[in-house]
Rosetta silent file (secondary structure, phi, psi, omega in degrees, C-alpha in Angstrom):
SEQUENCE: MPHPALIIFDIDGTLLQSQLVTVPAIREVLTAYGLTPPSEDAIRATFGAPVKEYEAWLARLCPPKRAAQIVDAINEREQELISTTDALYPGVLDALEILKRAGHALATCTNASVPYLARVLDGHGLRKFFQVNACIGHGFAHKSAMVHHIMKTIMVRPAVVVGDRRGDIEAAKANGAYAIAADYGYGMGAELEHAWAHARTPGEIVGIIDRLTGKSR
SCORE:     score description
SCORE:     0.000 S_00000001
   1 L     0.000  133.603  177.008   19.320    5.072   -5.641 S_00000001
   2 L   -74.448  157.305  173.945   16.455    3.212   -3.959 S_00000001
   3 L   -64.541  130.921 -177.578   14.324    0.905   -5.964 S_00000001
   4 L   -69.373  150.548  177.723   11.345    2.996   -7.200 S_00000001
   5 L  -128.376  159.660  167.739    7.811    2.390   -5.898 S_00000001
   6 E   -93.179  118.396 -174.964    4.388    3.517   -6.983 S_00000001
   7 E  -119.785  116.101 -176.690    2.877    5.498   -4.097 S_00000001
   8 E  -105.612  119.604 -176.359   -0.844    6.299   -4.294 S_00000001
   9 E  -104.068  131.728  165.665   -2.050    8.919   -1.850 S_00000001
  10 L   -69.010  164.434 -177.606   -5.506    9.465   -0.530 S_00000001
  11 L  -103.913  -66.129 -175.729   -6.254   13.236   -0.185 S_00000001
  12 E   -67.874  122.943  179.678   -8.646   13.995    2.720 S_00000001
  13 L    83.548   -1.177  179.327   -6.972   13.119    5.976 S_00000001
  14 L  -125.305  -49.108  175.399   -3.729   12.161    4.255 S_00000001
  15 L  -105.267  -43.292 -173.363   -2.582   15.261    2.311 S_00000001
  16 E  -107.196  130.576  171.023   -5.384   17.758    3.244 S_00000001
  17 L   -76.419   81.841 -167.022   -6.632   18.804    6.679 S_00000001
  18 H   -63.337  -27.750 -179.560  -10.272   18.755    5.427 S_00000001
  19 H   -64.765  -18.354  179.782  -11.732   20.125    8.638 S_00000001
  20 H   -79.846  -12.255  177.977  -10.076   23.468    7.895 S_00000001
  21 L  -118.374  -38.349 -172.927  -12.144   23.847    4.714 S_00000001
  22 H   -78.289  -48.199 -179.969  -15.207   21.594    4.994 S_00000001
  23 H   -58.119  -49.067  177.038  -16.295   22.454    8.471 S_00000001
  24 H   -64.693  -36.235 -179.820  -16.290   26.229    8.000 S_00000001
  25 H   -59.488  -47.764 -178.428  -17.915   25.917    4.542 S_00000001
  26 H   -68.775  -41.432 -178.940  -20.849   23.972    5.938 S_00000001
  27 H   -64.295  -48.247 -176.548  -21.222   26.164    9.046 S_00000001
  28 H   -59.886  -45.985 -173.751  -21.072   29.457    7.090 S_00000001
  29 H   -71.678  -47.350  179.525  -23.554   28.381    4.411 S_00000001
  30 H   -60.135  -41.413 -177.735  -26.095   26.688    6.688 S_00000001
  31 H   -64.448  -46.147 -179.651  -25.994   29.670    9.060 S_00000001
  32 H   -58.298  -25.955  178.906  -26.486   32.072    6.135 S_00000001
  33 L   -94.783    6.426  178.183  -29.611   30.113    5.195 S_00000001
  34 L    77.351   21.393  178.974  -30.939   30.275    8.741 S_00000001
  35 L  -102.929  155.170 -179.016  -30.175   26.601    9.457 S_00000001
  36 L   -92.512  120.541  177.546  -28.433   25.062   12.465 S_00000001
  37 L   -69.478  149.544  176.348  -25.085   23.517   11.456 S_00000001
  38 L   -72.356  171.681  178.537  -24.182   20.049   12.761 S_00000001
  39 L   -68.863  159.378  177.141  -21.337   19.533   15.198 S_00000001
  40 H   -62.278  -34.779  174.534  -17.801   19.342   13.939 S_00000001
  41 H   -56.814  -47.567 -175.672  -17.664   15.660   15.012 S_00000001
  42 H   -69.401  -31.125  175.228  -20.656   14.889   12.813 S_00000001
  43 H   -67.573  -46.516 -176.937  -19.037   16.724    9.864 S_00000001
  44 H   -61.269  -32.398 -179.550  -15.751   14.992   10.378 S_00000001
  45 L   -62.338  -16.550 -179.392  -17.476   11.605   10.376 S_00000001
  46 L   -90.327  -12.617 -179.157  -18.329   12.138    6.639 S_00000001
  47 L   -57.716  129.262  179.220  -14.631   12.635    5.622 S_00000001
  48 L    93.495   -9.047  177.488  -13.651    9.986    3.193 S_00000001
  49 L   -74.812  149.881  168.282  -17.170    9.047    2.134 S_00000001
  50 L   -51.099  145.595 -173.303  -17.960    9.023   -1.581 S_00000001
  51 H   -60.922  -33.578  176.929  -19.082   12.428   -2.714 S_00000001
  52 H   -68.686  -37.583  176.529  -22.654   11.313   -3.489 S_00000001
  53 H   -66.509  -43.302  175.923  -23.051    9.926    0.032 S_00000001
  54 H   -58.173  -47.553 -176.622  -21.609   13.150    1.505 S_00000001
  55 H   -69.871  -32.039  176.428  -23.932   15.345   -0.579 S_00000001
  56 H   -69.365  -32.552  174.300  -26.937   13.212    0.360 S_00000001
  57 H   -68.814  -40.188  177.648  -26.048   13.738    4.017 S_00000001
  58 H   -62.759  -41.132 -174.756  -25.851   17.506    3.445 S_00000001
  59 H   -62.514  -34.572  179.918  -29.164   17.440    1.627 S_00000001
  60 H   -68.449  -13.470  179.201  -30.847   15.881    4.630 S_00000001
  61 L   -89.189   -5.197 -172.218  -29.834   18.845    6.740 S_00000001
  62 L  -114.865  155.847  170.118  -31.713   21.211    4.354 S_00000001
  63 L   -59.947  134.716 -172.150  -35.328   21.928    3.489 S_00000001
  64 H   -51.777  -39.109 -177.135  -36.078   19.606    0.568 S_00000001
  65 H   -75.987  -13.012  178.231  -36.955   22.312   -1.890 S_00000001
  66 H  -114.395    0.141 -172.949  -33.757   24.216   -1.255 S_00000001
  67 H   -58.274  -47.669 -178.117  -31.411   21.295   -0.706 S_00000001
  68 H   -61.246  -38.810 -179.716  -29.786   21.289   -4.106 S_00000001
  69 H   -67.837  -38.695  178.594  -29.166   25.067   -3.956 S_00000001
  70 H   -74.773  -38.562  175.200  -27.624   24.863   -0.522 S_00000001
  71 H   -60.996  -40.249  176.882  -25.464   21.883   -1.279 S_00000001
  72 H   -64.817  -38.347  177.855  -24.115   23.677   -4.371 S_00000001
  73 H   -65.694  -35.707  178.324  -23.398   26.773   -2.204 S_00000001
  74 H   -67.685  -44.273  178.939  -21.501   24.632    0.344 S_00000001
  75 H   -64.663  -36.384  176.793  -19.410   23.017   -2.356 S_00000001
  76 H   -65.251  -42.953 -179.564  -18.596   26.395   -3.880 S_00000001
  77 H   -67.603  -35.537  178.108  -17.599   27.818   -0.583 S_00000001
  78 H   -63.063  -40.811  179.062  -15.532   24.752    0.261 S_00000001
  79 H   -68.364  -34.682  173.459  -13.607   25.097   -3.053 S_00000001
  80 H   -59.412  -46.657 -176.296  -12.958   28.755   -2.343 S_00000001
  81 H   -68.391  -34.913  177.313  -11.527   27.862    1.011 S_00000001
  82 H   -56.763  -39.630 -174.203   -9.336   25.052   -0.435 S_00000001
  83 H   -77.583  -19.931 -171.288   -7.651   27.713   -2.648 S_00000001
  84 H  -117.867   -4.727 -176.645   -7.183   30.292    0.140 S_00000001
  85 L  -110.805  135.263  178.655   -6.500   28.210    3.316 S_00000001
  86 L   -77.084   86.015 -170.053   -3.148   26.678    4.267 S_00000001
  87 L  -110.298    0.631  174.524   -4.777   23.271    4.799 S_00000001
  88 E   -69.499  146.364  175.606   -2.080   20.821    3.874 S_00000001
  89 L   -61.024  140.287  176.533   -0.801   18.722    6.756 S_00000001
  90 L   -58.126  134.578  179.785    2.593   20.036    7.943 S_00000001
  91 L    92.518   -7.780 -179.933    5.360   18.185    6.253 S_00000001
  92 H   -61.945  -48.191 -178.726    3.300   17.049    3.209 S_00000001
  93 H   -61.817  -41.058 -177.346    5.227   19.211    0.667 S_00000001
  94 H   -65.848  -45.744  177.993    8.588   18.191    2.017 S_00000001
  95 H   -60.369  -41.154  177.571    7.606   14.506    1.935 S_00000001
  96 H   -68.541  -40.162  176.781    6.360   14.723   -1.651 S_00000001
  97 H   -60.491  -50.374 -179.396    9.507   16.527   -2.752 S_00000001
  98 H   -57.950  -48.264 -178.210   11.739   13.831   -1.210 S_00000001
  99 H   -65.776  -41.018  176.739    9.736   10.958   -2.668 S_00000001
 100 H   -64.783  -45.778 -176.970    9.636   12.526   -6.172 S_00000001
 101 H   -63.628  -26.402  179.355   13.327   13.320   -6.092 S_00000001
 102 L   -79.265   -2.838  174.320   14.053    9.756   -5.101 S_00000001
 103 L    94.426   13.536  177.669   12.482    8.578   -8.314 S_00000001
 104 L   -77.196  148.568  176.025    9.195    7.211   -6.992 S_00000001
 105 E   -92.571  129.804 -178.320    6.022    7.406   -9.107 S_00000001
 106 E  -117.314  151.344  178.132    3.273    9.250   -7.279 S_00000001
 107 E  -147.987  169.256  173.824   -0.509    9.353   -7.751 S_00000001
 108 E  -129.439  156.085 -174.835   -3.653   10.338   -5.949 S_00000001
 109 E  -146.086  118.270 -174.029   -6.872    8.483   -5.341 S_00000001
 110 E  -147.682  146.404  178.309   -9.926   10.115   -3.771 S_00000001
 111 L   -79.688    8.244 -176.051  -13.699    9.751   -3.236 S_00000001
 112 L   -81.258  173.243  176.175  -14.051   13.437   -3.973 S_00000001
 113 L   -78.551  172.495  178.333  -15.481   15.171   -7.057 S_00000001
 114 H   -64.921  -48.853  179.302  -13.465   16.333  -10.083 S_00000001
 115 H   -60.816  -38.894 -178.376  -13.683   20.056   -9.105 S_00000001
 116 H   -62.904  -48.213  179.223  -12.633   19.287   -5.520 S_00000001
 117 H   -59.461  -47.052 -179.124   -9.637   17.328   -6.692 S_00000001
 118 H   -58.723  -43.415  179.365   -8.617   20.029   -9.153 S_00000001
 119 H   -60.154  -42.868  179.745   -8.831   22.739   -6.436 S_00000001
 120 H   -63.707  -48.129 -176.348   -6.627   20.726   -4.065 S_00000001
 121 H   -61.690  -51.377 -170.964   -4.032   19.962   -6.759 S_00000001
 122 H   -85.112  -31.299 -178.596   -3.930   23.475   -8.264 S_00000001
 123 H   -74.158  -18.069 -177.156   -4.670   25.520   -5.130 S_00000001
 124 L  -123.076   12.365  176.191   -1.662   23.977   -3.276 S_00000001
 125 L    63.086   34.997 -176.142    0.738   23.447   -6.135 S_00000001
 126 L   -94.126  -18.406 -170.853    0.556   19.684   -5.893 S_00000001
 127 H   -60.163  -32.299 -178.471   -0.161   18.702   -9.502 S_00000001
 128 H   -60.227  -22.065 -175.677    3.552   18.692  -10.435 S_00000001
 129 H   -83.402  -22.036 -164.720    4.151   15.730   -8.048 S_00000001
 130 L  -113.302  138.471  177.793    1.610   13.274   -9.503 S_00000001
 131 L   -86.881  -30.729  178.212    1.541   11.329  -12.674 S_00000001
 132 E  -136.281  138.150  175.347   -2.119   10.151  -12.311 S_00000001
 133 E  -128.204  113.790 -175.834   -4.967   11.666  -10.354 S_00000001
 134 E  -116.006  143.862  174.880   -8.132    9.502   -9.980 S_00000001
 135 E  -144.491  163.822 -177.308  -11.368   10.392   -8.177 S_00000001
 136 H   -67.201  -24.445  175.935  -14.771    8.891   -7.893 S_00000001
 137 H   -65.397   -9.475  176.010  -16.060   11.796   -9.984 S_00000001
 138 H   -85.899    0.211  175.008  -14.260   10.245  -12.954 S_00000001
 139 L   105.540    4.545  175.230  -16.820    7.428  -12.908 S_00000001
 140 L   -72.962  146.764 -179.815  -15.098    4.804  -10.752 S_00000001
 141 L   -76.315  -32.248 -176.032  -17.328    2.704   -8.469 S_00000001
 142 L  -166.479  175.110 -177.153  -15.067    2.673   -5.508 S_00000001
 143 H   -59.759  -42.431 -176.466  -11.437    3.167   -4.387 S_00000001
 144 H   -57.704  -37.987  179.481  -10.372   -0.402   -5.314 S_00000001
 145 H   -71.274  -31.389  173.182  -11.262    0.375   -8.912 S_00000001
 146 H   -64.592  -46.598  177.995   -9.290    3.586   -8.825 S_00000001
 147 H   -61.921  -42.661  179.693   -6.203    1.851   -7.449 S_00000001
 148 H   -57.818  -43.165  179.516   -6.574   -0.869  -10.121 S_00000001
 149 H   -63.205  -47.239 -176.848   -6.670    1.821  -12.839 S_00000001
 150 H   -62.236  -43.605 -178.729   -3.620    3.611  -11.446 S_00000001
 151 H   -67.949  -29.285  173.234   -1.633    0.355  -11.173 S_00000001
 152 H   -71.962  -30.913 -178.785   -2.508   -0.522  -14.727 S_00000001
 153 H   -76.533  -42.249 -178.445   -1.458    2.935  -15.892 S_00000001
 154 L  -112.676  110.220 -173.348    1.817    3.083  -13.908 S_00000001
 155 L   -87.099    9.489 -179.030    3.618   -0.273  -13.937 S_00000001
 156 L   -68.467  136.646  179.288    6.127    0.611  -11.247 S_00000001
 157 L  -136.460  145.290    9.986    6.275   -1.923   -8.404 S_00000001
 158 L   -77.164  162.415  176.205    5.964   -2.279   -5.468 S_00000001
 159 E  -106.399  139.652 -179.187    2.700   -0.375   -5.199 S_00000001
 160 E  -132.464  138.294  173.718    1.672    1.360   -2.013 S_00000001
 161 E  -111.186  127.571 -178.911   -1.530    3.050   -0.946 S_00000001
 162 E  -112.203  119.417 -177.747   -1.280    5.713    1.759 S_00000001
 163 E  -163.722  170.205 -173.260   -4.582    6.660    3.378 S_00000001
 164 L  -116.168    9.045  179.435   -6.469    7.218    6.622 S_00000001
 165 L  -127.724  162.383 -177.911   -9.725    5.231    6.189 S_00000001
 166 H   -53.635  -41.807 -178.434  -10.726    1.566    5.929 S_00000001
 167 H   -58.972  -27.931  179.465  -11.472    1.985    2.222 S_00000001
 168 H   -74.980  -41.448 -178.106   -7.834    2.905    1.525 S_00000001
 169 H   -65.602  -44.306  179.172   -6.519   -0.196    3.375 S_00000001
 170 H   -63.442  -40.152  178.099   -9.088   -2.416    1.582 S_00000001
 171 H   -62.696  -37.003  176.324   -8.294   -0.906   -1.818 S_00000001
 172 H   -64.982  -48.313  179.980   -4.609   -1.641   -1.290 S_00000001
 173 H   -64.797  -36.772 -179.664   -5.205   -5.274   -0.268 S_00000001
 174 H   -60.132  -28.565 -173.437   -7.703   -5.845   -3.088 S_00000001
 175 L  -113.235   13.316  175.539   -4.978   -4.923   -5.600 S_00000001
 176 L    71.429   24.172 -179.918   -1.968   -6.612   -3.999 S_00000001
 177 L  -101.842  158.763  173.183   -0.485   -3.293   -2.832 S_00000001
 178 E   -74.783  150.509  177.734    1.029   -2.381    0.488 S_00000001
 179 E  -119.852  124.859  171.575   -1.128   -0.218    2.772 S_00000001
 180 E  -107.363  120.066  177.127    0.311    2.583    4.876 S_00000001
 181 E   -83.037  124.866  174.753   -2.073    4.008    7.368 S_00000001
 182 E   -83.292   89.911 -173.117   -2.025    7.729    7.839 S_00000001
 183 L   -70.343  -10.559  177.905   -2.701    7.644   11.596 S_00000001
 184 L   -83.989   -7.633 -178.909   -2.764   11.372   11.821 S_00000001
 185 L   -81.871 -142.587 -171.968   -5.945   11.531    9.683 S_00000001
 186 L  -101.256   -4.964  179.936   -9.591   10.795   10.319 S_00000001
 187 L   -67.245  152.099  179.006   -9.624    7.009   10.639 S_00000001
 188 L  -109.027  123.329  175.061  -10.531    5.337   13.905 S_00000001
 189 H    12.704  -81.940 -170.584   -8.281    2.662   15.441 S_00000001
 190 H   -61.830  -32.123 -177.714   -9.738   -0.576   14.235 S_00000001
 191 H   -71.078   -7.767 -177.710  -10.280    0.397   10.654 S_00000001
 192 H  -110.989   -2.349 -168.110   -6.566    0.919   10.208 S_00000001
 193 L   -65.213  -23.886 -178.116   -5.305   -2.149   12.116 S_00000001
 194 L   -96.445   13.030  173.831   -4.532   -4.246    9.080 S_00000001
 195 L   -67.687  149.746 -179.620   -2.244   -1.738    7.397 S_00000001
 196 L   -68.822  -30.717  179.735    1.271   -2.954    6.597 S_00000001
 197 E  -153.902  160.051 -177.469    2.775    0.130    8.326 S_00000001
 198 E  -124.475  135.374  176.338    1.523    3.274   10.214 S_00000001
 199 E  -112.183  126.619  177.965    2.699    6.812    9.789 S_00000001
 200 L   -88.570  -15.304  176.834    2.112    9.275   12.626 S_00000001
 201 L  -147.431  158.118  176.236    3.094   12.193   10.432 S_00000001
 202 H   -56.211  -34.217 -179.853    3.519   12.822    6.707 S_00000001
 203 H   -62.596  -32.488 -178.319    7.298   12.850    7.247 S_00000001
 204 H   -68.262  -23.362  178.852    7.221    9.314    8.577 S_00000001
 205 H   -59.070  -35.371 -177.443    5.937    8.088    5.220 S_00000001
 206 H   -63.074  -49.461 -178.730    9.328    8.737    3.661 S_00000001
 207 H   -63.699  -34.923  178.519   11.135    6.436    6.125 S_00000001
 208 H   -64.712  -46.238  178.914    8.491    3.676    5.657 S_00000001
 209 H   -60.580  -41.059  179.585    9.012    3.863    1.844 S_00000001
 210 H   -59.370  -43.017  179.153   12.753    3.741    2.339 S_00000001
 211 H   -68.825  -39.472 -178.434   12.428    0.548    4.337 S_00000001
 212 H   -66.741  -47.124 -178.735   10.044   -0.981    1.859 S_00000001
 213 H   -68.576  -27.876  174.723   12.190   -0.135   -1.234 S_00000001
 214 H   -64.095  -39.088  177.278   15.241   -1.316    0.615 S_00000001
 215 H   -67.577  -24.536 -176.000   13.629   -4.734    0.961 S_00000001
 216 H   -86.174   -9.885 -177.481   12.861   -4.656   -2.721 S_00000001
 217 L   -69.679    0.000    0.000   16.424   -4.205   -3.976 S_00000001
């Protein structure tokens, strides 16, 4: 048996192909309100941002007096799509099954809201894999605080953060954890360069963890 690790997964761009739910939600709702949707690239640039920043960006696309109503409608449509769209990256479920079966402790850490996190976990049958699920909607100031909380709650070591944005890499380093970059996600080159290892697919995460835990025996 390998030495167990604590593996903390980001969600958007790591487990979930967010463009399959967020892009259509924004486009559908803004079009329904007679507004011009932004480009897909502009939408994708918001992935990984704290939910308040994302919603502030959405609000700027809307008439001020209707912004709150439209943002709520976008969030509602996005959550519907999370539950009905096959949006997990290929290989995610297999990787989680293998890691869980190997005795590793798994957790999630996301800048999303509480309802968004719940829809991802429950809509895709993921909750059974994770011991702790932390999001910025729980009152954390940033991802480093979430990772700190998870590492205090689950004392398994080594600890690893898997994510696709700079904030994931920085949160790992701030807490003395290993950082694995999900190169298949939404991060751009330089923001992931300081990761301990890079995964081109979810399946590659398993091999990286095997190497890491092999060193730890």
